[in-house]
N, C-alpha and C positions, 0 to 999 in steps of 0.2 A: 601551478603546482611546482614544487622544487624537483630538481633532477639529480640531486647528489646522493640519494639513498635508494639503490635498487630494491625492489619489492616493498618499498615503504608505502604505508597507507597515508597518502599525502592529500589533505583536503584543502583545496583552494579557498581563500577567503576574499570576498570582494566588498570593498567599501566604496559606495558611489556617493560622492559629495558634490553638491551644487556649488558653483563658484560665486558665492554670495559674500559680500563684505559687510561693513557696518555703516549705517547712515548716520552722519553727524548730527549734532544738536541743532535744531532750528528754532529760533525764538523771534517774537515780534512784539514791539512796544508801541504804545499809543499815548498821545497827550503829553509828550515829554517836553516841557517848557518851563521857564522860570516862573511864569504866572498862571500855570495851568490850574484850573479848578477841579478837573477830573483827570485821573490817570488810571491806567489799567495795563496789565501785561499777561499775555497768554503764552505759556512755554511748553513745548512738547519735548521733554528731555529724554535722554538716553535711548533714543530710537535704535533698534538693532534687528538684524535678521541673522539667524543662526542656521547654518546648513544642517539638515538632518543626516542620519547615518543608517547604514544597512550593514549589520554584522551577522555573520553566520557562525553558529557554535554547534559542536557535534558531541555525541557520546555513543557508546556501543556496548554490545556483549557478543563474544565470539565463542563458538562451539567447535569441537573436533571429535570425530568418531573413527576409531581404527579397529572396532569390534573387540576390544580388550575386555578382560573379565570384570574390571572395576566398573565398567559402564552399566552392568546389570545389578549392582549392589542396591538392595532395598526394593527391587521390583517384585511384584506379586506374580508376574507372568513372564514367560521366556520371551526374549527378543527373537523374532522369526526372520529367517533368511529367505523364505519363500512366501508367497501370498497366502494368507490364511483362508480356509474354507468358510469360516464363520467367525463372529465376534466383532467387537468394535475396536478396530486397529487403525493406526495412523501410519501411512507410508512415508518414509524419510529417505533422502532429504527433499525429494520432489514427488508428490503423490502420483504424478503422471508417469514416473519411471523410478520407483523406489528401489533402494538397495536393501533396506530392512523394514520390518513392521513392528511397531511398539504398541502395546495395548493402551487404549486411551487413558485409563485410570493410572497408568504408570508413566505417562508422558512427562509430567512435571519433574518426577524423580530422575528420569533418564536425561532430561535436559540439564538438570543440576549436575548430574554425574559427568556430563560431557562439556560443561562450561570451563573454558581455559583462561579467559581474561575478560575484563570489562573496564569501562570508564563511565561513571565514577564507581570506584570499588575501594572504599575506606578500610574494609576488612581484609583485603587481599585474598579473598576466597574465590575469585573468578566470576562472581555474580554481582550485578549492578546493585548499588545502594546498600542499605542495611538499616537496622532498627534505630529510630530516632536520628537518622542522618538527614540533615537539612541541606538541600541542593537547589541552587538557583541557576538554571541553565545559562542564562544570559550573563551571569556573574562568574560562574564556576565552570561552565562548559569548555570543551577543549578547542583551542586553536592549534592547528598542526602545522609543522611538525614539532613545535616547541613544547607542547604538552604531552608528547609521547614518552618522555623520560620518566620512568616510574621511580627513579632514585632522587629526583629533584625535590627540593624542600616544598612540602605541601602538595606533592603530586597525588593525583586521584586515579591514575592508571594502576591496574593490578601489578604488584611486584612479585614475580615468581620466575622460574627458570624459562618460561615461554616468552617473557617480555624483557628481561634484563640483558640477555645476550644479543649482541648486535649481529649485523650481517657480515659476510666475509670482507666486503669492501669498507665496512665501518665497524670494526670489531669492538670499539670502545663506546659506541653509541647505543641508544635503545633499539630494540628489535622492532621491525614493522609489524603491522597487525597480523597479516597472513605470512607466516614464517615457518614453513615445514620443510625439513631436509630428508625425510624418509617416507615419501608417499608411496603407498602400495595400492594395487587394484582393490576396490571395495571401500577405500577410505573416503570420507567426505567431511566437509567443514561448512560452517554457516556463520555469518555475521549479520546481525540486524543493526543498522546504523540509524540513529535518530538525529535529526537536525532541527535547529531552532533559529528562526529569523528574529533578530532583536531590533526593535525600534520601528521597522517598516515592513509591509508586505513585499514579497519578491517572487519573481519567476526563478525556478530552480532546475538545474540539469545535474544528472549523475554522469561523471566523466572519468576518464582514465587513459592510460597509454602503456605501450610496451616499453620496458626498460631494456631487457635482454632475454633472449631465449637461446639456449646453447645445448649442444650434444654432449660436451664434456668427455669426449672419447667414447670408445665402445668396449664394454666388457665382452668376454667370450660369448655368453648367451645372447647378448644384444646383437653382436655382429653376425651370429648364426641365424637370427630370426628373419624369416622371409619378408616380414613387414618393415624391417629396418631399411631406411632410405637415407641418402645423403652422405656427406663426409663426416669423419669423426671429429673434425675441428670446426664444424659449422656454428656460426654465431649470427643471430638476427637481432638487430637493434632498432629497426624501423618497422612500425606497424604496417606500412604499405608493402613490405616484403614478406609478410606472413604466408600468403598464398603460394609464393614461389619457393619458400623454404621447406625444410624437411625435419624440423624438430618435432618429433611425434607427440610430445606431451601437450603442445598447443592444441592439437586436434583431438586428443583422447580425453583430456579433462573437459567435463561438461559443466555448464553454469546455468543458473536460473536466477532472475532478478524479479522482484515483485514488491507491491505495496503491502508491507506487513502491518496492516491496520491496527491490530491489537498489540503489536510490539512483543510477541511471545517467541520470536526466533523460529517459528514453524509456519510453513506455507499451508494455510487452511484451504483445502481443495474442494469445499462443498461436499455433497453427498456422493459424488462420483457419476451417477447416472444423469443423462440429459434431462433437464426439467421440462415438464409439461404443465403449464400454469393457466389457471383461470383467474383473471383480475376481476373482482366482483365489486362494483361501485354503487354507492348510494345515490339515487336520483331523486330523493325526496325534496320537497320545496325548500326546506331549511338550508340546503346546500347553496342557496343563493346568497346567504349571509357573507359578510366581508370580514368580521372580527376586527374591524378597525384598521386594517392594513390596506384597504382599497382593492384587494384581490379576493374574489369569491372563493369559498371553499370548493365549489365546483371546479373552478379553474385551477386551483392548487392541486386537486386530485387528478385532473387531466394532465397537467404538466408532469407530475411525478410518475403517473402510470405510463405515460408515453416514454419517458426516459428508462423506466424499468423494463418495459417491453422491448425496447431496442437492445438493451444489454443482454437480456435472455435470448432473444432471437439471434443476435450476433455470436452468441456462445454456443449455438447449435440447438437451442430449445424451441418450444412451441408455446404460443400465447393465444388464449381465447379471452373473450370479454363478455361479461354479464352485467346488466343493469337491474337493480331491484327498486320496486315502487314506481316504475315508470307509468303504470296505469292504475295506480291506487294501492293495491295490496299484492301485486304480482311481481314476478321477475322474468327477465327475457335474456336469452343468449343472443347477443348481437354479433358475435363472431365465434365460431366453433373452433376448438383446438384441432379438429379433424379436417378443417378446410385448408386450402392452399394458402389463404391469407394468414394463417397462423404462423407461417415462417417468413412473412413479408413485413418488414418494418414499417414501410409507408402505409400499407393497407391497415395494419393493426393500429397505428397511431391515428389514422383517419377514423376508425371505428370508435376509439376512445374519445376523440374530439367531439363526437355526437352526443356525449353525456348530457341529458337535459337536467334542469334544476327546477322543474315545476311539477314534480310528481306528487304522489299521495303520501301514505304513511310509511313508516320505516320497517320494512319486512325483511330483516336480516336473515332469519331462519329460512324463509323461502328462497332468498338469494343463494344461500349455501346449498340447499337441496337442488336447485336448478343448475347451478354450476357443476355440482357433482355428477349429475346425469350426463353432462357433456364431457366430463373428464374420462368417461368410459371410452371415448374415441382416441385417447392417448396411446402411443406405441406401448407394447407390452412391457418393455424393459425400462420405461422412463420413470422419473421421480415426479409423482403427481402432487400438486398442492394448489391451494387457493390463497389469494391475497384479498382480504375483505376490508373495504374502506367505508367508514360511516361517520356521520356527525351526530348520531343520536343513539337511542336505545330501542330495542325491538318493541313495537307496540301493536303488532298485528301478525296473524299467521302463526306458523310453527315456532316453538321455542328454540332459539338459536343454540342453546347448550345441547338439547336433545338432538337437533339436526346435526350438530358437529359430531356428536358421539356416533350417530347412525352412519355418517359418511366416512369417518376416519377409523371406525372400529376402536375408538379410544376407551370404550367401556368394556372391551374384551382384549384378548391377547392377539387379535387379528388386526394389527395396525396397518392401515393401507394408505395413509395420506397425511398431509399437514395443512394447517390453516394459520395464516399470519393475519392478525387482527390489528388494524390501524384506525385510530379514532381521533376526533376533534370535536369542538363545540359541545353538544349535549351528551356525548359519550363520556365514559369514565373508565378508569382502570379496572374496576370491578366488573363493569358490563362487558369489557373486551375479554377479560379472563374467562367469561362464560363460554366463549366459543373458540378461543385460541387453542390450537392442538399441535403437538401432543401436550398433555397436561404436565408432564415432568420436564419439559424443555420448552417453556412457553415463548411463543413469538407474539407479543402484544406490546403496543406502544401508543401512548396518548401524545399528541403533538399539536402545538399551536399553528405550525406551518406544515401542511401535509406534503408539500412537494419534495423536500429533502428527505424526509423519513421514508416515503414510498420509494423514491429513486435509490436510496442507499440500501434497500433490501437486496439489491443485486449482489452486494458483497457477502450477505448471509446465504443467499440461495446458490450463488455460483462459486463462492469461496473468494479468497483474496485475489486481486488482479495481478496476473503475471504480465510484465512488459518486455521480457526477453527470455528466450531459451536458445541455447546453442553452445558450441565449443568455446573454450577460453579464447582461442584465436579469433573467432567470430565476434565474441563479446568485446575484445579489445579494439577491434576495428570499428565497431559501432560507438564505443565509449570515446574513442579518439577523434571521431568525425565532428568537426566544428566545436561547439560547446559540450558535446556529449549527447546523452539521451534526455530529451525534455521530459520532465516529470509534471504530472497534472495535479493541481491542487484541489480538484473536485472530480472524483471518478464517477460521480452520479451521472455525469453527462458523457455521452459516447465520444471518446477521444483516442485517436490512433497515434501513439507516441512517435511513430516513424513517418507521419505525414509532414509535408513541408509547411503547410498552412498553420501558423501558430494561433489563429483566432479562436480555435475550439478549446484551447487549454486555459486553465484558470491559475491565478496567482495563489501562492501559499500565504495564509494569514500569519502575522507575526505573533510572538508570545504563545505559540501552540506547538506541542511536540508532534513531529511527523516522522514516520518510520519507513525505511526501505530495507528489504531483505536481499542478501547476496549469498548464494550457496554454490559451492563447487563440489564435484564428485568424480571419482575415477571408476568407471564401470569395471566389473570383474572380468570382462572378456578381453582384457588387454594384459600383456605381460612383458616379455623380454624386450620388445622394441622401444620401450620408454625408459629402460634402466639408465640411470645417470643423467637423463635430461633434466634441465632446470629452466624455469621461467620466472623472471622478475618483472613486476608491473606496478604501475601507480593506479590508485583508485581515489576518487574524490568527488566533491560537489562544487558547482559554480552557481552563483546567484546574482541577479541584478534587480534593481528596484522595479516595481510595477508602474509607478507613476511615469508617464511620458514614454513608456516603452510598450511594444506590442507583443513581447514574448518571442520575437524572432532572433534575439541575441545581439548584443552590442559587439563592437569590434574587440576581439580578444586575441591579439597577436601573440605568437609564441615569444618566450623570453629566453635569454641565454642560460646555459647550464649554471646551476648553483644560485639562480635568482628565483624570486617568488613571483608567480603570476599575480598581477594586481589589476 
């Protein structure tokens, strides 16, 4: 990343090229003589090897809220400054520690009102894209910092007062992405950054560094604040010195980083309460089928359910396991949500691994009723739900639609649970819709490969995955460590981004859009001690090819100021 623009949003671009040249022409002749009766020539011409490339392109949309009146334009409900007693509200910017609450039906309008810039933004309205706008990320995506100038010919960055005015150190250049000069307690901002790997898969890190944190003198109220520490001329330029410094803004600004899977600039936090889940698995004989991929449906279900269970338990939830059709037309709870094993990953995965594939008929309705009886053992304040997996349609026992209505209250106003329906093989979308609940927010999916679909339910049940929460100072320390925070290309598997072992993380596939959210906010319980403080920092991505690498990170030595990390 370049070091010449404080506070700039500087994204490192890594091209890894193999040192391959060109093999010259090789030819062979036979029967070359003055009296030859036979002649022949075989020529292998223009042999060549061309090195592949790995190119990282980015785009983004940024939001900022300072509680101004225009943020509420067009909303049907008031934005709340305290937690609502009832209603479907979304806490922003982080549902774990919200500053405001926006009614769910108003969320799109609120986000549009607070959008201040984007790339690509051909309409200069602060929102990505536009009608009939054709965009090829690998052709048109941003390389930074050269594509940050909104005044350049053909520029796709928003051109407005937030982007055209440069920093104090670079007044004639384009503004960095995060560029605010009047931050007050209660303010927050968010940027969802999307990145695209072009030509080859790659491992990806989110990285950054401190450029400068400064006190900038003390105003009278700041100097009188008992929380004010340090000298009036204090300046910190090394991330390693943050803990010894006293620029309060580094400690008071809070940050959250997450995989913004739907790219909507909002951290989806699930339903809030800890989930208590019964995974209800089809054990009928047809689960022994392979569907031509060499892996049985039974094994696909086991693999996906084990990954899902680990995610739920690691997030503080409980998991029980029910098999249906194990003895013909019945269903059996093989692990109760009320047992100690329900919070033990290994024990739960072992229970799932015992799923047989030689049972009788497909008794989906009985599986739902049996699992529901066990969900009565869930803690009183938990979110109860079932994940029902089948490769067929109900052919014995209770009707699954009636069973689903009975256990969730979906036919009344007394809604008490959810049912996620996952199917393959002889199942169909219509058969899954019979028992997926609630009926107005259906969780039903037909899949050729059960493993990924089941495992990825963790993102729906638990919400999008947060990989960092902490102060801005703490964030910069983690982002500046080595290559930064290693990102995982497959969150369906349990991966701790802060572990040293890279073997559990997956590459990102190329030619697919990937999203990461970054939000900052200044809680309202801070005031005079931060007045005048400033922080400038870099934020970016680093990637390297997957082939021949293990995800541990190649040598990435620092470069001199004003040079680009390559």
